[in-house]
MARDO-510267 format. One record per residue (C-alpha): residue in three letters; residue number from 1; y, x negated, z negated. Coordinates in pm, whole numbers, plus 50000, padded with zeros to 5 digits. Layout:
NODE	ALA	NUM	Y	X	Z
...
***
This chain:
NODE	MET	1	61223	35307	83104
NODE	SER	2	61355	34992	82943
NODE	ARG	3	61156	34682	82893
NODE	ARG	4	61171	34513	82558
NODE	ALA	5	61053	34165	82494
NODE	LEU	6	60763	34162	82257
NODE	ARG	7	60807	33946	81954
NODE	PRO	8	60512	33738	81850
NODE	VAL	9	60349	33852	81530
NODE	LEU	10	60362	33573	81279
NODE	PRO	11	60059	33533	81057
NODE	HIS	12	60107	33593	80689
NODE	SER	13	60084	33298	80461
NODE	PRO	14	59726	33236	80358
NODE	ALA	15	59617	33378	80028
NODE	ARG	16	59639	33136	79745
NODE	GLY	17	59324	33017	79579
NODE	LYS	18	59271	33031	79205
NODE	GLU	19	59360	32664	79164
NODE	ASP	20	59689	32706	79351
NODE	THR	21	59779	33008	79140
NODE	LEU	22	59701	32824	78816
NODE	VAL	23	59915	32528	78920
NODE	ALA	24	60200	32757	79023
NODE	ASN	25	60181	32948	78693
NODE	SER	26	60176	32630	78483
NODE	GLN	27	60489	32505	78659
NODE	GLN	28	60667	32839	78619
NODE	MET	29	61003	32807	78449
NODE	LEU	30	61074	33081	78195
NODE	LYS	31	61419	33191	78087
NODE	LEU	32	61488	33180	77716
NODE	ASP	33	61505	33561	77702
NODE	GLN	34	61154	33579	77853
NODE	VAL	35	61023	33332	77595
NODE	LEU	36	61185	33525	77308
NODE	ALA	37	61040	33853	77432
NODE	GLU	38	60694	33702	77464
NODE	LEU	39	60712	33551	77114
NODE	GLY	40	60875	33861	76967
NODE	MET	41	61141	33657	76793
NODE	SER	42	61519	33664	76776
NODE	ARG	43	61737	33398	76933
NODE	ALA	44	61866	33293	76589
NODE	ALA	45	61514	33250	76451
NODE	PHE	46	61414	33052	76760
NODE	TYR	47	61708	32813	76719
NODE	ARG	48	61639	32773	76344
NODE	MET	49	61282	32677	76429
NODE	ARG	50	61408	32432	76693
NODE	ALA	51	61649	32279	76439
NODE	ARG	52	61349	32205	76216
NODE	GLY	53	61185	32015	76503
NODE	LYS	54	60939	32290	76591
NODE	GLY	55	60912	32499	76902
NODE	PRO	56	60833	32443	77268
NODE	ARG	57	61009	32183	77476
NODE	LEU	58	61330	32310	77636
NODE	LEU	59	61470	32192	77966
NODE	LYS	60	61843	32209	78026
NODE	LEU	61	61940	32277	78384
NODE	PRO	62	62252	32122	78541
NODE	ASN	63	62430	32458	78502
NODE	GLY	64	62361	32450	78126
NODE	HIS	65	62093	32722	78124
NODE	LEU	66	61776	32661	77927
NODE	ARG	67	61424	32695	78062
NODE	VAL	68	61074	32650	77921
NODE	ARG	69	60779	32552	78135
NODE	ARG	70	60490	32797	78108
NODE	SER	71	60252	32508	78039
NODE	ASP	72	60472	32380	77752
NODE	LEU	73	60491	32727	77596
NODE	ASP	74	60115	32784	77628
NODE	ALA	75	60040	32441	77476
NODE	TRP	76	60278	32505	77187
NODE	VAL	77	60134	32851	77116
NODE	SER	78	59776	32720	77126
NODE	GLN	79	59872	32448	76879
NODE	LEU	80	59983	32723	76638
NODE	ASP	81	59641	32888	76648
NODE	THR	82	59521	32749	76317
NODE	PRO	83	59354	32971	76061
NODE	ALA	84	59561	33055	75754
NODE	TYR	85	59341	33026	75446
***
């Protein structure tokens, strides 16, 4: 019968509270493809809109990839919620 050393059981990280989850979600960085899928728009239409000075704020990473903060996208979409009369 061999003896094995017992490894200590590490506790799981504590569950996040609602506030922590909201902060984490607002700082989430979305890829451009994710933003386009959520908006249901083509890349060309998105860039045309950006050329007109409209659209959410984009962040360019050092590797050249583009990202959009979840909070920036949500703020931009909520600004568009105006009734069309």
